[in-house]
N, C-alpha and C positions, 0 to 999 in steps of 0.2 A: 169755327171763330169758338164756341164754348171750350171744348175741346183741346186748344191750343193754348186758353186760358190756362186752363185747367194744368196742363202741362209745364206753364210755365212758370208759376206758382209757387209747385210740387218742387221743383227744382231748386228754385230760391226756397225751399226750408229745409231742402235736401243741405245745401251748400254749407246754409249758417249755423243747422243742427251735425255738421261735416266735423269741424274745426272745433265749435263749441265738444264732442265727444272724446279728440283727436289732444286733446290741451287737456282736459281729462285724464286722458291712456298716460302721458305723458309725467302727469302732475302727481302721476300713482309709481310712475316704473325709478323717479326721483327719488320717493320719498322710500324705497323700497333697494335706494343700493346705498342709500344715505350711514344703514349701518354696516350693509361691508365695508363703506369708507373710517367707520368708525372703529370697528375690530381691525382693521390694517393698523392703523394706529397704536392700538393695545398692544397688537401683537407685532411691535417693532424691534428697540430698541434693546429697550429690557429682555426683550424673549430671543433674543439674536443673543444679546452679553451670556443669558443662559446657556444656552443650547451650547457654547461653542464652549467654556468652565466645563460642562458636565464632557463634550466630547474630549476636549482635553484630558481632562482626569484621568477616561476610559481610556487613551490611549497614551498614557504615563503606563499605569496599571500594564496593562498590553503587553509595550513593548519596552521593559522596563529592564534593561540588558543584565546588569546588577541586583537580582534577588536578595534581601536582604539574609534569606536564610544562608546562599550560599559563604558569606560571609562571615558567619557565624560556624559554616563548619572549617573554615579557615580558622580561624581564631583559633575551636580546637586542635585542631590535627594541627602545626605550630609546636601551640605551643606542647603538645606531645612531643609530638618526635622531636627538638631543641630539648627540650629533658631531658629526653633518654640521652643524648649525644652529652650535652652537660655529665650525667650520672657517670657515662664510660670514661671520659678528661678528670675526673673528681679526684685530688688527690695523685695528681703525677707528678714528681719529680725526678726527673728532670719531665716534662708534657714531649710526651711522644706521639698525639693527637687521639682522635675516636676510634673507639676498635669498627672493625667489618657490621658488625651485629648496628652495630650506632649507627652509621653512615650506610647498612640495607635499609633503615628504620623511618631514618630520616632526606633520603631519594626516594621511595618506594613510598612513604603520606605523600609528600608535594604530588609526589608524581600521579597518584590520585587523586589528588585535590583539580591540581588543572584538568586532566580528562571530564573531570564533573563540570568542568569551569567549560569546559571547549562544549560537550554537549547543551550542557542547557543556555548557551547564547545560541549557538548553531539552531534551535527550536525557537528560540528567542527572536533571532533575527530571516528568520527562514522566509524569501519569495522580494527580499531585498535586495535592491540591485542597482547599477550605479554608481556615480559619485563613492556613495557611504560604504557601498560594498567593496569598492578602489582600494578606499583611505584604511578599512579595517588589514587588508591583505597587505597597505604599504607598512600600519603600524607590525601585524604581525611578522614581516621580516625584520623589521629593525630590531626588535625582541631577538629574533634571533641570532644577529649579529652581536649582539649586546652580552649575549649569553658567551659564545664561541672567542671572545674576545678576551672576557673575563676569563672564561678556563685559559685561555692562553696564558695570559698574564702566571696566575696562580704557578703555570709549567716553566713560565720566561723567571719568576721568584724562588724556586727551586734550582735549576740550570744558575744560579747569579750564588747559589752555597750561601740563601738565607736557612732561619734555625726553624726548628719543625714548626716552633710559638708562634713562627709568624707565617709561613706557607698552610699549615694542618689547624692553626689556630687564634690570632686574628684575624687572615685575611675572608676562610669564606667561612669565619660569624660574622662578620661586621661589616667588612669592607661589597659585599658581594648587594648591601642593602644599600651602598652609599649610589653604587650602579642605579637601583630598582627604583631609589626615591631621586635620581637625576632623571633619570629617564620619566618617570610623571612628571618632576616637575614641568620637562621641558613638555609636554603633552599640555598638562594645565592652562598654561603662558601660548601656547599658538590656537588653542581652542578658546579659551578666553572664558576657560572651567574652573571653579573654586575645587571641587572636590579634587580630582585629579592634585591639583597641587596644593595644596593641605595635605592629602597623605602624604605626595614626595617629597612637603617639606617633615613627616613623620620618622618616612621610613629614613630619612638621612641624618636623626638628628639623633637614631635609637643607631644607626651606624657608628656615628660619633662615640658614643656612650660605650657601646661595646667594644670600642677598639679602645677607647683607654683602659675598658675593664681586666681588661689583658686576655687571653686564649684561654682562659678554664670557665671565668666569670662570662665573660664576651657570650657563651652559645645560651647562656640562663636570660644575659638581660637581652637577644637575639629574642628570645623563645617570648617569652614574657612582653615584650615594646610590638609584638608582631602581633599576637592576639590579642593586646591592647585596644591598637591601633582598627586593627581587621575588623572588634564586636562593637567598638565605638561607629565607625562609619556607617554597619548594620542599622545599630541605633538613630545614626542619622537618616538614613534613606525609608526607617520604617515613619517615622516623626515624620516630613516632606510627606511624606504616602498618604498620610491622615490629616495634615492641614488643608 
């Protein structure tokens, strides 16, 4: 009988202390979890915004398809080759057109710059596929069509009996930038992007001014205008990178 009573009292004491011990443990656990909740709140929206900004800036620098140095190289090349052509036609009366050496320098310099641009852009776009790659192929095909149309129209002018001042002067020196400007403006409108739109407007203005300047001065106007446009565009990109 005594043993049974002792067992009953021990059981009651155990049951009374066990809930109290579990309650203390629960309170301790709750106390330990509280700082974690506060830490999550501190690493919430602000940390996410900073991380997003850093990631965006890194992505822009890594996948910048038109590095500024490409534009500066183009500015120097266009100024040089158009200056060479202008020197070859300066003082011609009547106007005959650029010499063979001047044309070789012109097209050779432009081809070198185009190859450099293509190589750099292909490296920057490495691994990119899908809809973006398809759009680039479409734009490249569009540029090829524009170049073919430009060359064909120049042949049509010669066939129609246009003077050398038009066929070998005004048209190649100035009208080409009307074609290029129209293409860039179209791309800027379709993509809703201001850089190609602004560059296209600049090209069109250069083409118009060069056409009014005549077959000789038009080469100089185009060389200086394209050089300034490319250099300015490069400076803008540098400023945007540092912003």
